[in-house]
KEBALUM-802967 format. One record per atom (N, C-alpha, C): residue in three letters; z negated, x, y negated. Coordinates in steps of 0.02 Angstrom, whole numbers, plus 50000, padded with zeros to 5 digits. Example, Ala and Ser with C-alpha at 12.3 -4.5 7.8 and 13.67 -1.06 7.14 Angstrom:
<pts>
Ala496105066050284;Ala496105061550225;Ala496105066050165;Ser496465064250112;Ser496435068450053;Ser496065064549998;
</pts>
This chain:
<pts>
Met522144809951710;Met521484808151684;Met520954805651727;Pro520394807351734;Pro519894804551788;Pro519784797751769;Thr519544793951817;Thr519394787151803;Thr518584785851833;Lys518364780651778;Lys517674781551800;Lys517474778251850;Arg516994778151876;Arg516774777451964;Arg516534769851959;Asn516294767051920;Asn516324759951919;Asn516724756151875;Asp517454758251872;Asp517944753451825;Asp518134748051868;Val518024747751931;Val518264742451980;Val517624739552007;Ser517434732551985;Ser516764731452016;Ser516734731152086;Ser516054730452107;Ser515914729952165;Ser516094722652190;Ala515994719852152;Ala516234712352181;Ala516994711952204;Lys517474714552134;Lys518214714252169;Lys518374718552219;Arg518074723852233;Arg518134728152289;Arg518014724152354;Ser517324721052364;Ser517134716952411;Ser517524711952428;Ala517804709452386;Ala518344703152387;Ala519044705552421;Gly519224712152418;Gly519654715052436;Gly520374713852387;Lys520394710952333;Lys520764711152291;Lys521164717252266;Arg521744716552254;Arg522274722152238;Arg522194722352164;Val521804728952129;Val521904730052061;Val522414732352022;Pro522844731351985;Pro523334733851947;Pro523084741351930;Gly523564746851934;Gly523384754551924;Gly523024753051853;Tyr523364749851806;Tyr523274751051725;Tyr522504748351702;Leu522464744551757;Leu521614743751738;Leu521184747151772;Lys521294751951817;Lys520884757151844;Lys520914762551786;Asn521524765951767;Asn521614770351722;Asn521404769851649;Leu521124773451620;Leu520844772151559;Leu521444774151501;Arg521834777051526;Arg522444781551467;Arg523104777651487;Gly523174773151523;Gly523904770351552;Gly524144764151527;Leu523884760551460;Leu524134754451438;Leu524604756351392;Ser525244751251390;Ser525714751351351;Ser525904744851320;Ser525404740151336;Ser525674732751313;Ser525064728751285;Trp525144723851254;Trp524604720551218;Trp524304716451277;Lys524734712351328;Lys524584710751371;Lys524094713251420;Gln524304721051436;Gln523884725151481;Gln523224726251447;Ala523224727151374;Ala522614728551356;Ala522144721951363;Gly522464715351348;Gly521974711151350;Gly521804709651432;Glu522064711451476;Glu521864711151542;Glu521314717251545;Trp521464722851524;Trp520894727551537;Trp520294726151496;Leu520254721851447;Leu519594720151417;Leu519364715351444;Arg519724710851466;Arg519474706851506;Arg518984707951580;His519404712351615;His519254715451677;His518504719551670;Arg518464720551606;Arg517744724851596;Arg517344721151557;Asp517424714051536;Asp517114709651509;Asp516774712651431;Ile517334716851402;Ile517224719151331;Ile517134713351279;Glu516434714351250;Glu516334709151189;Glu516734711851122;Asp516484717951108;Asp516804721251051;Asp517274727651056;Ile517724727751001;Ile518074734251018;Ile518124737350938;Glu517994743250945;Glu518054747550878;Glu518724751550864;Cys519014749150811;Cys519694751650800;Cys519534756950735;Ile519774763250768;Ile519614769650726;Ile520174773250723;Thr520084777250653;Thr520624782950645;Thr520284788750612;Pro520494796450616;Pro520094800850569;Pro520254800550499;Asp519844802150458;Asp520004803150389;Asp520084809550390;Leu520214812750315;Leu520414819950301;Leu519954823950343;Ser519244822750339;Ser518714826050371;Ser518584826050452;Gly519034819750478;Gly518974819550553;Gly518404814150568;Ile518184810950516;Ile517524808350527;Ile517954800750547;Pro517724796650596;Pro518034790150618;Pro517984784650566;Arg518404780750543;Arg518414776150496;Arg518784772350534;Gly518524764850521;Gly518854756950546;Gly518604752350542;Lys518624748950588;Lys518364741850593;Lys518134739250668;Met517714735150670;Met517514733950736;Met517494725150745;Met517794722850786;Met517774715250800;Met517784713050870;Pro517644706450881;Pro517694705450944;Pro518294705450986;Ser518314706951049;Ser518964708951069;Ser519484702151079;Ser519254695651069;Ser519704690351068;Ser520134691051011;Lys519804692950941;Lys520184692950884;Lys520694700150899;Phe520544704550940;Phe521014712450935;Phe521624710250982;Thr521534705251029;Thr522174703551059;Thr522674696651028;Ser522234693850977;Ser522584688950947;Ser523024690250888;Asn523404696250891;Asn523804698950837;Asn523454697550764;Thr522884700050767;Thr522524699750696;Thr522784706550659;Ser522974705750595;Ser523244712350566;Ser522564716350535;Leu522674722650555;Leu522054725750536;Leu522174731150483;Ser521734730950425;Ser521914735350370;Ser521324740450340;Leu521384745850308;Leu520914749950267;Leu521334751850208;Pro520844751650162;Pro521174754750092;Pro521284761650094;Ser521874762350053;Ser522004769250041;Ser521554774550029;Ala521164772649990;Ala520664777649960;Ala520174781550007;Leu520254779550061;Leu519674781850126;Leu520194789850134;Phe520764789450116;Phe521044795750142;Phe521114800850076;Arg520764799250026;Arg520764803649961;Arg520004805149946;Gln519644804449993;Gln518924803949988;Gln518594809850001;Thr518164813249978;Thr517894819549991;Thr517364818950042;Ile516984823750086;Ile516454824350131;Ile515984820450094;Ser515764820950036;Ser515144818350008;Ser515304810849991;Gly515814806549988;Gly516064801949984;Gly516264800149907;Ala516474805949866;Ala516664804549805;Ala517544804449803;Tyr517634802749745;Tyr518424801649729;Tyr518624807349665;Pro518904811649680;Pro519144817249645;Pro519554814049593;Glu519524815649537;Glu520114812449467;Glu520794813949496;Glu520694820549529;Glu521474823849549;Glu521784818949588;Thr521444816049629;Thr521744812449686;Thr521664803349652;Gly521524801849594;Gly521494796649582;Gly520724792449601;Asn520434789349544;Asn519804787649538;Asn519914778549580;Phe519874779249649;Phe520064773849659;Phe519564769549684;Arg519064771649665;Arg518454766149659;Arg518594760349616;Tyr518904762049540;Tyr519064756049505;Tyr519744755149489;Asp520184756749542;Asp520884756949543;Asp521194750249563;Pro521464746049540;Pro521704738649557;Pro522234740649604;Asn522564747949589;Asn523184747549651;Asn523024752449714;Asp522244751549732;Asp522214754749789;Asp522334750449839;Gly523024750349872;Gly523264745449915;Gly523014747049996;Asp523074741950035;Asp522864741650109;Asp523254744950141;Leu523204749850194;Leu523664751650231;Leu523454749950307;Lys523984748550352;Lys523794746250404;Lys523494749950463;Leu523194747350508;Leu522884751750565;Leu523274748250616;Leu523664755150662;Leu524124750950720;Leu523964755150777;Pro523694750250815;Pro523104754150881;Pro523744758350929;Asp523554763350938;Asp523864766651005;Asp523364764951070;Leu523814759551101;Leu523564757151155;Leu523394761951220;Ser523714767251216;Ser523514773151271;Ser522844774751263;Thr522524774851195;Thr521924777751190;Thr521484773851201;Leu521454766851221;Leu520984762351229;Leu520464764151280;Ser519864764851287;Ser519364766351328;Ser518744763851303;Arg518144764651344;Arg517534760251339;Arg517184765951279;Val516724762551256;Val516024766551234;Val515544767451269;Pro515404772851308;Pro514904772051365;Pro514174771951338;Trp514094773751285;Trp513374774151258;Trp513204768051227;Glu513564763851212;Glu513304755751191;Glu513074751851239;Ser512454748051226;Ser512224744451268;Ser512604738151298;Asp512834735351241;Asp513364728851249;Asp514154732551277;Pro514444727951310;Pro515024730351331;Pro515584732351266;Thr515854738351257;Thr516224738451194;Thr516634744651213;Ala517284744151172;Ala517804747651173;Ala517994751651123;Gln518394755851117;Gln518664759251074;Gln519384761251077;Val519794761851012;Val520424762951014;Val520554766350946;Ile521024772450946;Ile521244775150910;Ile521864773250864;Cys521954772850812;Cys522364768250768;Cys522754775050732;Asp523484773250715;Asp523874777150676;Asp523884772250606;Ile524064775850551;Ile524054772350484;Ile524744772950459;Val524924765650460;Val525664764750423;Val525644759950369;Gly526194759950330;Gly526164755750273;Gly526524748650303;Pro526614744350235;Pro526534738350240;Pro527334735950294;Lys527894740950291;Lys528404740650323;Lys528294744050401;Gly527834745650400;Gly527654750150465;Gly527994758050460;Glu528054759450397;Glu528164767150395;Glu527494771950412;Ala527664777250440;Ala527004781650447;Ala526834784550369;Ile526104784450382;Ile525924786450295;Ile525674793250303;Glu526154798150271;Glu526134805450288;Glu525624809350272;Tyr524994806750229;Tyr524524811250222;Tyr523884810050262;Thr524034806650320;Thr523504804250356;Thr523584809650422;Pro522864811150440;Pro522854817750487;Pro523354815950555;Arg523234810650585;Arg523674810450653;Arg524404810950642;Asn524684807450577;Asn525244807750572;Asn525574814850537;Val525094818550504;Val525434826350492;Val525444829950560;Leu525014829450609;Leu525174833350680;Leu525674829450711;Lys525814823650712;Lys526384820950740;Lys527074822950695;Arg527014824650639;Arg527634827250611;Arg527854834350628;Val527214838050626;Val527414845150665;Val527634843950727;Val527344840150778;Val527634839850844;Val528434838150837;Gly528384833850792;Gly529314831150790;Gly529644836450774;Leu529374841150747;Leu529804846850726;Leu530204852250778;Tyr529504852450826;Tyr529654856550887;Tyr530144851250930;Glu530074845050938;Glu530534841350974;Glu531084841650958;Lys531344842550892;Lys531974842650871;Lys532384848750891;Lys532034854050913;Lys532304860350935;Lys532214859851010;Gly531984854551034;Gly532084855151107;Gly531434857551148;Trp530974858051109;Trp530414861951131;Trp529784857651147;Ile529324858251182;Ile528614854451190;Ile528204859251178;Pro527824858451126;Pro527134862751116;Pro526494860251164;Ile526194865451186;Ile525714864251232;Ile524994867051199;Val524424865151192;Val523864867851169;Val523084866251211;Ala522774869251210;Ala522144869651249;Ala521644871451197;Pro521264866951161;Pro520614867951115;Pro519974871151152;Glu519584874751120;Glu518964876351149;Glu518494875451090;Ile518014870851100;Ile517484869751049;Ile516894871651053;Glu516514875350999;Glu515914877650994;Glu515434873250955;Phe514824871950977;Phe514334868950931;Phe513534869750964;Tyr513244868350907;Tyr512414870350920;Tyr512144865150923;Leu511574864650976;Leu511104859850980;Leu510434861850920;Val510254857650894;Val509634858650837;Val509074852750834;Ala508534855850823;Ala508094850050820;Ala508244847050772;Gln508034840150767;Gln508024835450720;Gln507764836850647;Asn508114836350583;Asn507994839050537;Asn508054834050479;Thr507624831150439;Thr507784825650398;Thr507834828850331;Asp507674835850320;Asp507664836450245;Asp508104842450234;Pro508764841750210;Pro509124847650207;Pro508934854650167;Asp508334853450130;Asp508174859250107;Asp507794865250163;Tyr507774862450216;Tyr507374866750269;Tyr507954869450325;Pro507914875750328;Pro508284877850378;Pro508354873850458;Leu508884875450491;Leu509004871450560;Leu508554875550614;Gln508164872750651;Gln507874875450712;Gln508114874250781;Thr508044878450825;Thr508254878350894;Thr507714872350917;Pro508224867150963;Pro507744862851000;Pro507294865651054;Ile506934862751078;Ile506604862551133;Ile506964860951199;Gly506994865851250;Gly507254863351310;Gly506754862551354;Arg506994862351411;Arg506454859751470;Arg505954865251493;Ser506114871251471;Ser505584877051484;Ser505064875351434;Gly505034869851387;Gly504524869051333;Gly504554874451278;Arg505134879451272;Arg505104884951221;Arg505684884051198;Ala505804886351129;Ala506384886751097;Ala506924893451114;Met507534892951120;Met507914897651150;Met508014904751083;Ser508074909451113;Ser508404915551062;Ser509154916051078;Gly509384920851038;Gly510024922651052;Gly510234927251107;Gly510734930351113;Gly510984932951159;Gly511074929751229;Gln511314923951226;Gln511214919351299;Gln512024919251314;Ala512634922451288;Ala513094921251325;Ala513284920651392;Tyr513504913751405;Tyr513834913151481;Tyr513154913551525;Ser512654911651485;Ser511894911851534;Ser511974903251568;Ile511914904251625;Ile511774896551663;Ile511104895351645;Ala510774900251643;Ala509904896551629;Ala509914892351559;Gly510294894751513;Gly510314893051454;Gly510654886851446;Ile511144884751500;Ile511464877751510;Ile510914873151535;Asn510514876351586;Asn510104872351613;Asn509474869651581;Glu509504872951528;Glu508774870651475;Glu509004863851456;Phe509564861951450;Phe509784856151428;Phe510144850551466;Asp510004852851546;Asp510564848751598;Asp510464842351583;Glu509884837751566;Glu510014831451574;Glu510514828151511;Leu510294830351453;Leu510924831051398;Leu511634832051417;Ile511784837451455;Ile512384839651479;Ile512634834451519;Asp512234832151583;Asp512364826951622;Asp512694820551580;Asp512344818651530;Asp512634811451492;Asp513334814251462;Ile513404820851427;Ile514044822151397;Ile514474822251456;Tyr514434824551526;Tyr514944823851558;Tyr514884815451591;Glu514444812551586;Glu514604804451599;Glu514914801151539;Phe514724802851488;Phe514974799351433;Phe515824800551423;Ser515894806251444;Ser516604808051443;Ser517024805651497;Glu516734805451559;Glu517174801651627;Glu517204796051599;Gly516724792451552;Gly516844784851551;Gly517314783951504;Gln517674788251467;Gln518034787951419;Gln518804792151430;Gly518784793751510;Gly519414797751523;Gly519504804451482;Leu519114807351461;Leu518954813651423;Leu518854819351485;Glu519164824951501;Glu519184828151543;Glu518884835751522;Ile518414837951534;Ile518074843351520;Ile518264848851587;Asp518634853751553;Asp518854860851591;Asp518254864451616;Thr517914868251566;Thr517334871751585;Thr516834870451521;Leu516164871351539;Leu515724871951481;Leu515264878451488;Ile515144880851443;Ile514734887351445;Ile514214888251396;His513754892251394;His513104894751336;His513584899151291;Glu513574899451228;Glu513944904251191;Glu513374909051181;Glu513474913051117;Glu513034920351105;Glu512414915951066;Gly512484912151029;Gly511874909850980;Gly511464906251014;Pro510864905050992;Pro510344900751040;Pro510604892851026;Ser510614889951099;Ser510724882551105;Ser511484881551072;Gln511764887451087;Gln512514886051064;Gln512954885051117;Leu513354880651124;Leu513814878251178;Leu514524878751175;Glu514964879951213;Glu515734877451211;Glu515914874551255;Ile516394869751254;Ile516684865451296;Ile517504866451287;Asn517724868351338;Asn518424869551355;Asn518884864751392;Leu519454862351355;Leu519914857051370;Leu520414859751400;Arg520644854751445;Arg521314856051492;Arg521884855551443;His522374859551449;His522944860051405;His523404854951418;Gly523854853851355;Gly524184847351363;Gly524484845851287;Asn524624840251286;Asn524884836951227;Asn524614838051166;Pro524944840751106;Pro524444841751049;Pro524114835651024;Val524354830351017;Val524074823951000;Val523674821251033;Glu523774821551095;Glu523214818451147;Glu522624822751144;Leu522854829551140;Leu522144834351143;Leu521784832651080;Ala522004832551015;Ala521704831050949;Ala521274825550955;Asp521604819250996;Asp521174814150997;Asp520494815751048;Gln520664818751089;Gln520164821851124;Gln519554825851104;Val519804830451063;Val519294832351017;Val518824828050968;Phe519224824250947;Phe519054819250904;Phe518514814950930;Leu518574812550992;Leu518194808151025;Leu517604812551057;Phe517774818251088;Phe517194823551103;Phe516574824451042;Lys516894825550990;Lys516444827550942;Lys515904822150916;Arg516074815350930;Arg515754808650924;Arg515314808250998;Thr515564809651058;Thr515314809951100;Thr514584813151110;Ile514824819951108;Ile514244824951111;Ile513734823051042;Arg513884820650992;Arg513284820150938;Arg512884813050967;Glu513274809150993;Glu512934803251032;Glu512454804751085;Ala512574808751135;Ala512144812051192;Ala511584815551152;Ala511774819351104;Ala511134823451080;Ala510714819051047;Leu510894814351018;Leu510364808650982;Leu509944804851026;Lys510324803651097;Lys509964802351144;Lys509384805951174;His509244812251162;His508864815451187;His508474819151123;Gly508514815751078;Gly508064816551017;Gly508224823650979;Met508914825250976;Met509134832750942;Met509844830350908;Tyr510064835350883;Tyr510644835650844;Tyr511214839650878;Ala511844837750868;Ala512424842750898;Ala512764842250829;Thr512804850750807;Thr513144849950741;Thr513744854950763;Phe514294852550713;Phe514804856250724;Phe515024859850659;Met514554861350628;Met514594865750559;Met514754872750575;Ala515254875950535;Ala515484882850559;Ala514944888050564;Lys514494887650511;Lys513894892550510;Lys513254888650500;Pro512994885650542;Pro512454881850528;Pro511724884450535;Ile511784892550553;Ile511044893750559;Ile511174903150539;Gln510734904950489;Gln510904911050451;Gln510714916050512;Glu511154920750506;Glu511094928750559;Glu511344926650623;Gln511544920850633;Gln511754918350708;Gln512514917850702;Pro512904918350760;Pro513594917450766;Pro513924909950736;Gly514344910650698;Gly514644904350684;Gly515064900850743;Ser515244895250733;Ser515564889750791;Ser516324890050763;Ala516724891150828;Ala517474891550817;Ala517824884750859;Met518354884150839;Met518744879650885;Met519414883450898;His519304887250945;His520014891550965;His520364887550982;Ile521124888450987;Ile521734884950995;Ile522214888551041;His522274886751103;His522824891051146;His523374887051145;Gln523954891851130;Gln524574888051120;Gln525154890851146;Ser525504887751187;Ser526174889651223;Ser526804882951207;Val527294886051220;Val527884881851200;Val528464880851263;Ile528534874351276;Ile529044873951343;Ile529564872351318;Asp530174873451362;Asp530874871151348;Asp530854863151384;Ala530914859151334;Ala531114852651363;Ala531654851251422;Lys532094853851426;Lys532584852951486;Lys532284855851537;Thr532124863251538;Thr532044867551606;Thr531334866551629;Gly530884865751570;Gly530154865951585;Gly529714872451594;His530294877751565;His529984884551560;His529764887051504;Asn529244890251504;Asn528874893551444;Asn529264898451411;Ile529534896351333;Ile529974899151307;Ile529584907151285;Phe529044908951285;Phe528664914851280;Phe528934919751328;Ser529144917751385;Ser529324921751447;Ser530034922351469;Lys530354928751464;Lys531154928451487;Lys531094926751563;Ser531634925451594;Ser531704925151661;Ser531364929551703;Asn531474936651690;Asn531014943151717;Asn530484943651713;Gly530094937851672;Gly529324939151659;Gly529054942551599;Asp529574945751563;Asp529404947751518;Asp529234946651452;Pro528924946451394;Pro528824942551334;Pro529494941551293;Ser529564935151284;Ser530404934151251;Ser530284936051161;Glu530794935751143;Glu530974936551068;Glu530534930551019;Ala530584924351061;Ala530214919051040;Ala529444920251031;Phe529184922051085;Phe528514925251091;Phe528284929351034;Phe528684935051030;Phe528344937950964;Phe528564936250902;Ala528984930950886;Ala529134927550823;Ala528614922950824;Phe528374919750870;Phe527944914850858;Phe527224918150830;Ile527124925250864;Ile526474928650822;Ile526594931750762;Gly527284931750742;Gly527404934750678;Gly527254929050635;Gly527444921450654;Gly527304916850597;Gly526534915750605;Met526194916450661;Met525444915850648;Met525154921050606;Gln525464926850600;Gln525164932450557;Gln525364930250483;His525974927850481;His526144926450409;His525924920350372;Tyr525974915050420;Tyr525764908450384;Tyr524964905450393;Val524784908250453;Val524114904550461;Val523514906350406;Pro523484912750372;Pro523164914450317;Pro523144908850260;Lys523844907950252;Lys523994902550191;Lys523884894550196;Ala523774894450277;Ala523634887050302;Ala522874888050309;Leu522524891850302;Leu521794893450319;Leu521304888550306;Val521564884350251;Val520974879750225;Val521134872450266;Met521544871750307;Met521654866050358;Met521264868050420;Met521094875250429;Met520704876250478;Met519964877950470;Ala519824879750401;Ala519154881550376;Ala519104877450319;Pro518954871850321;Pro518994866550266;Pro518404865050220;Tyr518034868950229;Tyr517154869050182;Tyr516944875250162;Val516584874850115;Val516284881050096;Val516054885250144;Asn515684880150184;Asn515184883250239;Asn515594886250290;Ser516304885450291;Ser516714887050334;Ser516814895950334;Tyr516714896950273;Tyr516904904450252;Tyr516444909550262;Arg515704906950268;Arg515164910650295;Arg515274912350369;Arg515564909350405;Arg515724911450477;Arg516154918950466;Met516554918550434;Met517084924350422;Met516724929850390;Ala516434932950436;Ala515854938050403;Ala515924945050450;Pro515994950550448;Pro516214955050503;Pro515534956150546;Glu515674958650585;Glu515174960650646;Glu514754953450666;Met515194947250658;Met514884939850673;Met515224937550724;Ala515614940950771;Ala516084939550821;Ala516444934550797;Cys516804935750727;Cys517434932050691;Cys517864936150682;Pro518434934450699;Pro519064937550665;Pro518934937250573;Val519214943150563;Val519084943650492;Val519844946750455;Asn520304945450495;Asn521104947550482;Asn521524944350514;Asn522194946050513;Asn522704943550546;Asn522964947350597;Ala522654952050616;Ala522834956550674;Ala523094952350752;Trp523374952950788;Trp523454953450851;Trp523384957050900;Gly523334955850964;Gly523114960651019;Gly523124957351098;Tyr523184961451146;Tyr523314958751205;Tyr522444959351233;Asp522394952951255;Asp521544950651272;Asp521074954751228;Asn521124955251175;Asn520814958451110;Asn520324953251084;Arg519814950751102;Arg519454944851062;Arg519114946850992;Thr519334953450962;Thr519044954450895;Thr519594953050847;Thr520314950850881;Thr520844948850831;Thr520934941950824;Ala521234939250771;Ala521334933850752;Ala521754930950801;Phe522214933350830;Phe522724931050873;Phe522674934350924;Arg522554931850986;Arg522334936751065;Arg522914932651116;Val523024937351157;Val523544935651210;Val523244935651260;Pro522854932451287;Pro522524931451342;Pro522964935351426;Ala522684938151459;Ala522924940851523;Ala523144933651560;Ser523754934351580;Ser524094928051613;Ser524794931051659;Asp525004927351703;Asp525754927551724;Asp526214924951660;Ala526764925951692;Ala527334923351647;Ala527354916451616;Ala527144911651672;Ala527314905151653;Ala526584903651614;Ala526204904551619;Ala525574904651575;Ala525454908351512;Arg526054911851487;Arg525824915651427;Arg525744912551375;Arg525204914151323;Arg525104910051275;Arg524834912751213;Val524734911851165;Val524274914651103;Val523684910651092;Glu523174912851082;Glu522494909451063;Glu522424910950975;Asn522374906850945;Asn522184906650882;Asn521464905450873;Arg521084910950850;Arg520364911950846;Arg520004910650790;Leu520524908650737;Leu520194909150659;Leu519834901750650;Pro520194895850694;Pro519944888050660;Pro519174889250663;Ser518794884350635;Ser518054884450643;Ser518064876450673;Ser517434875350705;Ser517334869150741;Ser517134864450692;Asp517134864450633;Asp517134859250577;Asp517714855450552;Ala518244859750584;Ala518954858550557;Ala519134850250595;Asn519554845550567;Asn519764840750576;Asn520374844350639;Pro520404841450699;Pro520744844350744;Pro521374843150738;Tyr521544837350700;Tyr522294835350694;Tyr522554840250650;Leu522154842550600;Leu522514846350537;Leu522594853350585;Ala522064856250605;Ala521904862250614;Ala522594863750673;Leu522564859550721;Leu523264859950771;Leu523944860650736;Ala523954855250691;Ala524644854150661;Ala524704861050623;Ala524144865850570;Ala524344871450545;Ala524374877350596;Ser524214876550639;Ser524324881550689;Ser524914881950717;Leu525234876250752;Leu525654874250781;Leu526294876050716;Ala526064872150665;Ala526724874450597;Ala526864882450596;Ala526314885950586;Ala526394892450575;Ala526744896650632;Gly526644894750690;Gly527124897150745;Gly527864895550760;Tyr527994888950732;Tyr528574886650725;Tyr529034889150676;Leu528704889150606;Leu529044894050563;Leu529194900250576;Gly528784904450622;Gly528834910550645;Gly529514911250693;Ile529504906250726;Ile530244906050778;Ile530894905150730;Val530694899850701;Val531564896750663;Val531654902950618;Asn531234906850584;Asn531314911550535;Asn531304918950556;Asp531184918150638;Asp531324924750677;Asp530834931150636;Ile530184930250625;Ile529754934350593;Ile529594939850634;Val529484945350618;Val529314951050668;Val528594952950652;Pro528254953150710;Pro527444953050684;Pro527284960850680;Asp526734963450677;Asp526314968850661;Asp526324971750742;Ser526244977250743;Ser526154981250816;Ser525344978250860;Pro525384976150892;Pro524664974650936;Pro524184979250915;Thr523554977350904;Thr523034982750899;Thr522554982650961;Thr522464988550979;Thr521924989951043;Thr521224991451013;Glu521054991550934;Glu520534993550913;Glu520064987950890;Thr519474988350872;Thr518924983350849;Thr519334981250784;Ala519424975150781;Ala519844973750715;Ala519314967650672;Asn518774966650692;Asn518394961050666;Asn517764964350621;Glu517774972550602;Glu517414975350571;Glu517794978250493;Gly517204980250446;Gly517764983250394;Gly517854977250346;Asp518464977850307;Asp518514972950242;Asp518824967250278;Val518624962650249;Val519054953250270;Val519754954450242;Asp520214951250275;Asp520724952150245;Asp521144945050272;Leu520764940150235;Leu520744932050239;Leu520564930750181;Pro520664925150153;Pro520504920950096;Pro519634920550115;Arg519214922150056;Arg518524922150076;Arg518214916550036;Ser518604913050000;Ser518324907349973;Ser518784900749978;Leu518364895149987;Leu518824887849984;Leu519354887749926;Leu519244889549864;Leu519714887349808;Leu520304894349835;Asp520084899849852;Asp520784904049866;Asp521234902049928;Ala520824897749974;Ala521324895650022;Ala521694889650012;Val521304885449963;Val521784879749936;Val522364882849892;Ser522394886049853;Ser522844889949815;Ser523454894349865;Leu523294895949925;Leu523784899649962;Leu524034893649991;Leu523854886949999;Leu524174881850056;Leu524704878749994;Glu524524878649922;Glu524954875049880;Glu525574880249859;Asp525394885549856;Asp525954890549842;Asp526424893249889;Glu526404890349951;Glu526764892350008;Glu527364886150013;Pro527844886449981;Pro528474881549991;Pro528724879650059;Ala528634883550098;Ala528944880450180;Ala528434875750193;Phe527774875050161;Phe527264869950201;Phe527504863250171;Ala527914861450108;Ala528014855850095;Ala528544851150155;Glu528804856050183;Glu529314851350230;Glu529054851250305;Val528554856350316;Val528254854650386;Val527564850250380;Phe527234849150320;Phe526574843850315;Phe526844839350278;Gly527224839150228;Gly527454833450179;Gly527004835850118;Ala527354835450055;Ala527184836549999;Ala526604832649980;Glu526504826349986;Glu525984820649970;Glu525354823550005;Phe525584824950068;Phe524824825850101;Phe524514834750086;Ile524904838850050;Ile524714844650032;Ile524394843449965;Ala524674838149912;Ala524424838449849;Ala523794833849848;Asn523774828449900;Asn523144824649912;Asn522624829849947;Tyr522724834549995;Tyr522194837950040;Tyr522014842749983;Cys522274845849947;Cys522054850949893;Cys521614847749844;Gly521854841549809;Gly521384838049764;Gly520734837849796;Val520794834549858;Val519994833549899;Val519714840049908;Lys520024845349920;Lys519594850749933;Lys519314853349864;Arg519684853249811;Arg519404856149752;Arg518864851149721;Gly518794844249741;Gly518424839549725;Gly517844840949766;Glu517854844149825;Glu517194845749864;Glu516884851949835;Phe517314856649821;Phe517024862249786;Phe516584860949729;Glu516844857049685;Glu516514854549624;Glu515754851849645;Thr515774847549691;Thr515224844349706;Thr514694850449731;Phe514974855349770;Phe514504860049805;Phe514374862949744;Met514634864849693;Met514434869749621;Met513954866049587;Arg513704859849605;Arg513134855849561;Arg512634857849599;Val512484861749662;Val511904861749706;Val511584868449696;Ile511024869549684;Ile510634875549679;Ile510354878849740;Ser510634883649761;Ser510454885149821;Ser509794889949832;Pro509344889449896;Pro508744893449886;Pro508884901349865;Trp509404903849876;Trp509684911049861;Trp509514911249784;Glu509794907449755;Glu509654906849688;Glu508964907449652;Arg508444902249682;Arg507904901149665;Arg507464907649686;Glu507694912649751;Glu507314917449763;Glu507484922649720;Tyr508124924549699;Tyr508234930949667;Tyr508404929949601;Leu508504924149583;Leu508614924449495;Leu508084919749463;Leu507604915949500;Leu507054912149449;Leu506724917349398;Leu506524923049433;Leu505904926749400;Leu506284933349377;Asn506834934249391;Asn507024941849377;Asn507644941449332;Val507884936849317;Val508474936649269;Val508264933249191;
</pts>
């Protein structure tokens, strides 16, 4: 990971003092003693102890750095992981607002994630935490632990899953009234952009000062951007991350979303990861590139020694075809997510696969044998990255262990015509619940809790009357 240019102060450099490596590196801490030195070295005053909830929203506590290193016990109510995006507690998951049994769960900081919060005016740090019970046991229905569980299944087979996410998002003008459609922000040209700007360098340059801040904020946290492009929609950007460990990459997406929102606010606009924020414009995806490495040899198990695709490669694709539609609610978690999955909107609407075919759900990019991988193009950018990666990797894992044979690859346009995927949130919830293999890979408690929350969110959505209903029903029915 890159280090921030000013991590070692000029005073220390001029004094010629040798600075330990872990004080320079933002991702190299392994002990509380090192963490304390790291914080003192940067004069950190406050630290944010954060963890993703079911929606991927950072939850946690802020405290003085002196308390953080004094063995203070950190806890959160378990209700936070049974709450809808609107803050409600569905009866199905327990009305924890008035429940005396809403016990505390412990925040266990992962010191390897300790980094600065570069947009804060006062010296502030952040650390991502796992959620454990009173005896230190992992709480299986929390997102980071769900992903760790799936990665653990690979490890038991002697495999190492590798992922590389690509996250799309829109920049939009600030909008304080949710009844009004979102508008494209004004860039440096003084004009709002139109669509059709895919891979436009001029489109990126419209917001060059904001993008400079995204790079600076990212560097300050040890986050590494591989590439940044302008996507097809107006003011729609995409950030590609380097490939690596799934938990580390989920952490990066978790922090990138926060980083990009903060950079946008600094420049008087919003960054949104809604799957379909603007009518008649393309939705935003979180494509996931996946491969699997043999832990002993370091070789990609998707390729044979002669470079041909292996049986495991095809079985992985077979698993994606069979199980991803059943786990889609973990990759498309909201009512709005299913608006993105419409024909002729540059989004897959089926479970087809093909070689370098961007109209399929599962694309095999052109590569050499060592880099052979499968890209899952179905997840939307509104997904919790921990759950989307867990669902995608679990589907491939089940394909390999069950030796599932995929369909033949298609060379045709596959994202037109009928939609061969769940079309609604409730349909997707039912598919997740009805697949018996998921209880083992995700945990039965997670599935019950997650599905209850999603049904609660749907009921909240159904209480809202949309402009479409007022437009076509008010005076006509």
